[in-house]
Each structure stands twice: as structure tokens, then as C-alpha cells.
N, C-alpha and C positions, 0 to 999 in steps of 0.2 A: 791344379787348375788346368794345366796343359793336358793332363791325362783325361780330365773330364771333357774338355773340348774335343779331343781326339775321339773319345767314345761317342760323343754326340754326332760328330761328323760321319763316323763309320756306321752308325745305326741306319737300318733301311728306312726308306720314306714311310712305309706302313706303320712303323713304330711311333711316328709322330701324329698319327690319327687320334682325334679326341675319342674318349670312351663312348660318347653318344653316337658317333659315326660308326664305330666298331659294332655297337649294339644293333644299329640299324642294319648293317651288313649281315650280322649273324641271324637277325630276325628274318631277313629275306631268304636266307638259306633254309628256313624251317617250312617252306611252302610245300608240304607233302602232296597236296592234291595237284598242284601245278607240276610237280616232279612226276607223278604217276601218269598224268595226261600226256606229257611231252617225251618221257624217256622211252627209248626203244629197247624193250626187254628182249632177251634176258641177259644181255651183255653186262656183266659186273653190276647187276642190279643192287645187291645189298651194299657193295662197297661205296656206291655213289648216292645212297639214300640220305636224305637230310639228317637222319639220326646219326649215321656214320660220319657225315661231314661235320656235324656239330661236335661229336665226340673227338674227332681228330683235331678240329680247330681248338678245342679246349686244351690240347696237349702241345700246342705250338710254343707257347711261352707263358710266363707267369701272368703277364698283363691280360692276354686273351682269356686265359683260364679264369682269372678273377672276374672279368666281365660276364662270361658265359655262366659260370657256376652261381653268380650272384643275381642272375636274371631268371626268376621262376617262369616268366611268360614265355621264354624261349623253349623251355622243356615242356610246358603245357601245350605247345603247338606240335609236338612230335609223337602223338599217340596214334600209331599206325598198326592196326591189328594184323595186317598182312605180314609186317616185319616181325612183330611179336610172335607170330605163328611159327617162325623159323627157329625160335629160341627153344632150348631143351628144358629150361626151367623159367620161373617167373621172377627171378631176381632182378633182371634188367628192367622188366616192367615196373616192379616196385621201386626201383631206383629212379626211373623217370617220374613216377608219381610223387615220390618224396621230394625231388628237386623242383617239381612244379609248384610246391608250396600251396597257396590258396588262390593261385591265378585261375582265370577262366580257361577251360579245356577245349581243344579242338581234337575231335575223334574221327578217324577214317578207317574203313575196313571193307574188304570184299571186292576191291577193284582189281585184284590180281586174279585172272581167270583160272590160274593153275593151282590155286589153294582154296581151302575152305576153313577160315579161321574158327568158325563155330564148332568144328569137330576136333580142334586141337585143345587138349586139356588145359594148358597154361593160358592160352588166349581166351578160352571159354571162362575160366575162373576169373581172369582179369576183367572181362566184359561184365560179368555178373556183379562183381565188386564195384565197378564203375557206375553202373546204373543204380545199385542199391545205396551206395554211400556218397556218390559225388555228382548225381544228376543236376543238382541246383547250380553247379559250377560250369556246366557245359555251355560253350558258346557256339561251336559248330559241330554238328552231328551228321556224318555222311557215311552211311552203312548200306552195303549190299548184303542182304540176308539170304543164306543158301540152305539153312537147316530149319526144321520146324519142331525140334524136340526139346526146346527149353521149357522149363516149368512155366505154366501160364501165369502164375503170380508175379513173375519177373516184370511183366509189362504194366503192372499197376502204376509204376512210376510215371509213365507217359501221361496218365490221366489224373493222377492224384497229387502230383508234386508240381508246384509252381516253377516256372523256368525264367527267372528274372534276367538272366544273361544270354539266353538263347537267341542267336541271330539267324542260324540256318539249320533246318531240320530236313535231312534227305534220307529217306528210309525206303529202299527198294527191295521188295520181296520177290524172289525168283523161284520160290518153291510152289508146288501146285496148291497145297493147302495153306490158308492164311495162318501165320504164327499166332494170331491174336484170338483169344477165346471169344465165344459169342457174346458174353456179357459186356465186352468192350467194343461192340460194333453196333450199339443202339444209338439212336439220335439223341438220347438224353444225356450222354456222357460227353464232357468237354475236355479236349486235350489240354495238357499243361495246367490243369486246374483253372482254366480260363485266365491264366496270367502268363503272358509271354510278350511283354511290351516292346521288346527290341526285335522280335522275329520279323524277318524280311523275306526269307526263302523257305517255302514249305513244299516239299516234293514227297508225297506219301502214296505208296502203292497199297491198295486194298485196305485202307484204314478208314473206318466209318466212325463219325463222331458228330457232335452238334455243330452244324455249319453256321450257327449264329454266334460263334465265339468272338470275343471282343478283339482278339489279335488279328483276325482276318483283314480288317480294314487297313492294317499297316503293311500288308504284303506287297512285294514287288515282283516276286517270282513264285508261281503256283503250279503244281502238278497234282492232278487228282485222277485216279485210275480205277475203272472197273466197278465202282460202287455207286456211281451217280447216274441218274437218268438225265435227259436233256433239261427238263425243268429245274431240277436241283442244281445242275451245273450253272445255269444262268443265274439262279438265285445267289449262289456263292460269288460269282463274278460281280454281281451288282453291289456287293458289299465291299469290294476292293477297288475303288476307282483309280488307285495309284499303280495298278499292275503294269509291268513292263514286259513280262514274259509269261506265257500261259501254255500248259500242255494238258490236254483233256483227252482221256480215253473213256468215253461213256460206256456204260454197260450195254451189251447188245440186247435188244428186245425182239420178241417174236414179231414177224412181219404183220401179224394180225392185230398187234397192239397199236392203238392210235397215238400218234405223236401230235400234241396240240399245235395248231397252226397259228394261233393268236397269242403267242408268247411275246412278252415285252422285249424290246431291244435294249441292249446294255452298252452304254457309252464308256469306253476305256481310252481316254485321249492320250495316255502315255504308252499304250501297248505297242511294242515294236516287234514282237515275235510270237507267232501262234503255231502250235503243233496239235493236230487233231487226228486221232486214230479211231476207226470204228466202222459201222455200217453206213451206207450212203444216206439213209434217211436221217439218222442222228447227226452225222457230220454236216450235211447240207442245212439242217435246221439250226444247229449251233452257229455255223459260219454266217448264216443269213441274219442272225440276231446280234452279232458282235460288231460294234463300231470302233475300230482301232484308230491309231494315229495314221496320218496320211501316208507315211512310209512304214510299212509293216511287213516283215518277213512271214512266210507261210509255208507250212509243211502239212500236207494232207495225205494220209495213208488209209486206204479203204480196206476193210476186211473181206471176208468171203463174199462171192457174188450172190446177189438176191434174185437172180434170174432175169428173164427178158420180158417180164410183165410190163404193160403200159405204164403202171404207176412207178415201177423201178426205173424204167427208161426216162420218164419225165423228171424224176428226182435227180438222176445222174446228169441230165442236160442242165438242170438248174444249178447243180454243183459246179459243172464246167464253166457256166456263166459267172458264178461267184468268183472262181479262181481267175478268170479273165479280168474281172473288175478289180481284183486285188493287184494284178500285174499293171493294169492300165493306170490305176490311181497312184501306185507307188512310183512307177516310171515317170509319170507327169510331175510328181513332187520332187523327184531327184534330178529331173532334166537329163534323162539317160541318153547318152550318145554312143555307148558301146556296151555290148553284152555278149554272153555266150549261152547256147542252149544245148541240152542233151535230150534226145528223143529216142524212145524205144516203143515197142508195140503198146505198152500200157504204163509208160513212165515218162514224165516230163520234168525237166529241171531247167531253171533259168538263173544265171549268175551274173551279177553286176559288180564290177570293182568299185570300191569306195574312192571317190575322187579326193585327192589330197590326203589320203590316209593309207599309206603303204603298209602299215603294220596291222591294220584292221581287217577282220574277216570280211569277205565280200557279202553283198546282199543276195539272198537266195529265195527262190520260190520252188517248191517241190510238190508234185502231184503224182501219187502212185495209186494205181487202181487195178482191178481185174478186167476192165473193159477197154476196148480200143479207144485211143484218144485221137480226135481229129485236130490236126495242128492248127488249121485255120480258125477253129472255134475257141482255142485256149490262149493264143498269143495275139495281141493287138497288131493289126496290119500296119498301123502308122509307125511302129517301132521295128519293123522287119529290117529296115536298112541299118539299124544299129547292131545287128548280129554280125560279129567278126569271126566267131568260132562256133562250129557246130559238131556235136557228136550225134550221128544218125545211125542207130544200130538196131533196126527192126530184125527180128529173128523168125517171125511168122508173117505170112501174107494176110492182110485184112484190107477191106475196101475203105478208102478215105478220099472222098470227093474233093476235100480241101487241100490234100497233100501237095499236089503239083503246083497249085497257085502259091502256096506258102514257100516251097522250095525255089520257085522262080523269083520270088520277091526279095530274097536275102542276097542282094547284089553286092554287099560289102564283105561277104565272108572271105576270110583269108586262110583259115585252117579247117580241115575237114577230117573227121574220123568216121569210117564206114564199116559196117558189117558186110559180109558177102552178098546178102540179099539187098542191102542198100546200094551196092555197086550196080546191080541190075536196074534198080529204079532210076539211079542217076544217069546211066548210059541211055536208057530209053528216053528220058527227058531231054538229054542232049541231042539225040537223033531228031527229035520232033521240033526242037526250038533253037537249034544251032548252038553256038558257044554261050555257055552260061557261066556266071561267076567270074568276071574278068580279073578280079583281084586275088583269086585263089592261088596260093603258092605252095601249100603243103597238104598232102593226103596221107592218111594212115589207115591201115586195116587192122581190125581186131576180131576176136572170137572166131578164129579160123580153124576149120578142119581141113581135110583134103579139098582143094578147089575143084569143083566140077567143071565140065567143059563150058557150060553156059556162063559161069562166073568168070572163067579165064578169058573167054572171048569178049565179054562186056568190059572187063577191066582193061585189056589191051586196047580195045577200041576207044575207050574214054581217054586213056593216056595219050594215044596217038593223035586223037583229034586236037587236044590241047597243044601237043608238041608242034604239030603242023600249023596251028593258028598263031604260033609265036607267043603263047602264054603257058609255058611248061610249068609243071609242079615238081616238087621234091617228093619222092614216094618213100614213106617210112614203113619198113616191114618188121619192126621189132616185135609186133604182135603183143603189146601190153594188154593185160586183162584177159588173155585167152584162158579158158577153163581147161581145155584139153591139152594145151601146150604142144600141139602136134607140129611136127616138122614139115616144111614145105620146100619144094624145088621151084625157085623163082626164075629159072633160066628163061622162061617164056618171055620175060620182060626185055630180054636183049634185043627183041625186034623193035622196041621203041627207042630208036637211036637217039642218043643225047640225054635220055632220061637219067636223072640223078637218083640213085637208090641209097638210102641210109639205113643203118641198124645199129643197135647198141650191143656191145659185147664186153662183159667184165668192166663196165663203167666207161669204156671208150666208145666214141661214135665213129663207125666205119662207113665207107661209101664205095659205090661202084658206078661208073658212067656206062650206061648200056651202049652196046655197039663197039666197045673198046677192045673186044677180042678175047675176053676171059669170062664167058658166061658161067663157068664152073664155080666162080666165086658166089654165085647166087643159089647154089644148090646146097640147101641145109637139111636135106632129107635124112642125113645120117649124122648131123652135127649136134652135139650135146651142149654146146656152149651158148648158142644164140638165144634160145628161149629159156 
């Protein structure tokens, strides 16, 4: 009795966990997709993979091994073709499948940019067996496909086999030619034999099928690419009123092809995130017909320029107005009081932190185009005072009659990231309007090459003006994001007496107070460590 009590007392606390709690912990450790998204490759990638963690956990003690080995659902969640790709034979793959029993399978592959599982004999054999013999068991299917030399008959399973357990189907094709044969790209064929009652996520690249499938109405996340025109895309969306996330890459049409103007609008009251890539006509038409939730993130990425014809310019202006309305509507619904913006010659991003949700991703609007963006036309003026941080990095000069008004209106900005060209803009604006941005306390420069004399003079003038007005800034010369990583001699800043200059070196933050007598500390023209 005493021996038994002593053993109980000396046992570690984890040994007292109930088997159900242990099972839950081990199940959390099988999140292969979360691991791949968060892990910083390539440091000990294989050793920390959920497969390795599960295998090691099963060897800790008899109790843990009993829980893991007796849980087919744990093993059924560990099918990662990128890891199987590193094995010299298929015995480990067969062992995982054997231990998975009859549980529903989660399959992932192709997320590692350094490997191509489709060309590895063992992974290839395993994948063919999986589709041929076990497709009806698949719950989550997340594959990036990099080869096109599989036998065409392999893909029959997607169209001819019901998928009663399928919850997520993500199939990204990154090869030039579609892996699917022509007979499986007609509108008469229905994916999953028209039976996928649990399907909520469908992200298909270059897959054409009958868009009247019964399972479309249950979707929450939908991606369709390159095989739909605008009218077809809207028709699909109208069948899925519960959509929360949509990504549409409509097929590009010849500019002479007429896009109907009287297409019906589609109400998607739960839609919280839209991604659209394509030509300006298709993108503007789609965006103008979709009615999302009041708060809806938006990413617009325009393809090649369609020229400066009056029609193209009018369509672009309409698209800018639509993006403006998205920002205005979402900001009003969120009650935005703080945000940040990033502006380049043909790029705009607006980011809003989620109030009371520190772990949640921020709200984002992105607009990327081949045409210059006028700041005053895309961002609602009534929210300009909410901007506390701005990245302003134009690299080419282009006329923007709204730029100065916009820059003068962001009176609450505290941090500023500039390109050399932006420095010239800002200093010219300061000379004409006196002190601007009274709350500004930190400035950073990015994308630096050798500083020309014009940029040097404007930079020193801007910093001196603030120093003398009693509203100095901290100047960050780390040069994050520089493409050229060129070295710079910053000794010219020593004339701005009292200016605090900071930079990051090997993880440490270093600083120098200008005018303190050691300007050589700012000479990095031959330093290999700073950048």
C-alpha cells in the first residue's frame, strides 16, 4: 500500500490526465496544414512535423502509446505527401494507412515549394492508390498539383465517385496544361457524382463541371479560376447564399467581347472576404453585382493594362469608386478610429486592427493595378484622421491632383515609411504648408539605392525643420524591404543635431544621437552586417 502511494505521488502530473484529454492533445498535434502555414522552414522541418511528433509521443510510455495506436482518426489526419516524398520506400505510408483503419482521411501535399511529390515514385504510387481505393473516405483534400503526366483515367474518381464525407476540396493546378482531360471539362459532368452533402470549402483551379451541382448551395468558401466568364460566375454565386469567402479569377475576354451590363445582382449577406483577379472590365462588373455583408474584406488584383481608351479609363474610374464604397461601408460598420495605409504608384492597402480581438487577423482592403491610383479618390476623406501609420513608397513620378490634399489630411499619423521619391514629395509639401503631422514620431526609409543629392538635401531639410520646431522624429535606417540591399553612408545626418537614428543589427536595436561627435558610426558603406 505504501509502495503504491509512493508511486502515485512520484508520478508526473501529466500521467493523471484522462485518456480523453490526452486524445484531444494528440489530435491537436495532427494539424498538418496549420504546421505548414506557421513553421519557418527549413530548420528541422521533418523532426517537428506532426507525423514525427505523433510517432515520438507514442513512444513516451505505454499509456500514451495505447491512446495513439488505438485512435485511427489520429493517423488518418497525418497524410502529408510532402513528407512521404522524403521516404525511400512506401512502408511508412502503408503503415499510416493501416493505422487509420476506416476513419475519414485528411490529405495534403504540394505546399513545400522545394519538392514535387508527383514525381517521387513512392508518393506517386501512394496518391494513385489513395484516389483509386479510398476516395470515399476523404474528408479534407488539399493538393497543389505540379505535374501533368498522370494517366487521365485517374481523375475519373472526382466525377464518378460520391464523396459522403468530403468537407474541403482544395486542388490547385500550377502547371501550364490542365491535368484534366477534355471529357471532364464539359458542363454536363458533375463533380463527386453530385453527392457531397458535407462539402463547405471548394477551391478548384481550372476545373470545369456542371455548376448546378446540389452541393454548391452548402458552400462557405469558394474559389473558381480561369474557366468562368462573368455571367457564369454570378450564376454560381447566386446558388450559394451562405458563402463567407469568395475568390474569383474570371477568364480573360477579348476587349471586343461585350460584357452584359444588365446582369442581376447577387446578395451574399454572410460574405466577409472577396478576392478578384482579372481584367478591369470583368473585375468591375463582378464587384458591382455582388452585395456582401456590411463588413467585407476585399482584394482586387488587375491583370495586364487594357490601354488608355476612353472605355477602359471609364471602367477603371468605376472600379476605383467601387473600392472606395467598400472601404466607406466597412469602416462605417466597424466604427473605425484607427487604421494604417500603404501606398505605392499602383498599389493601395488599408489595414484595420480588430478591436478587442488581439489574436485575430486585421481587416484588410487591397487594390493592385497597372494604373496610377489617386489617393483622394480611393480613401474616404472622413476617415483620414484615423490613419496613424502610413507606408508611402512611390518609385515613379506620376501626376496625382488629389495627393497633396490627402497627405495634408492625415493629421494623426505617428509612423511613416518613405521611399526616396516620397521624401522629395513630403519635403516640398512641408515647405509650402509649414509643419505637417504634429504627432509624427518615427520615420523609416526603404528601397534605398545610393542617395542622390536631391534626396539628401530634402531629407536633411525635412528632419531639420521638425527638429527646430520641437517635434523631432526617430529616424530608422534599417532599410527593411530593400531589394538591392545597398550600403549607405548616413554621416550627412550628423548636421541634424539631436536627431536619434536607430538601426537593427543581428537582432539588437542600436542608436546614435546626431551631433554627438562620432558620425563615423553612421557610415555603413562598407559594413556587411547592417543590411
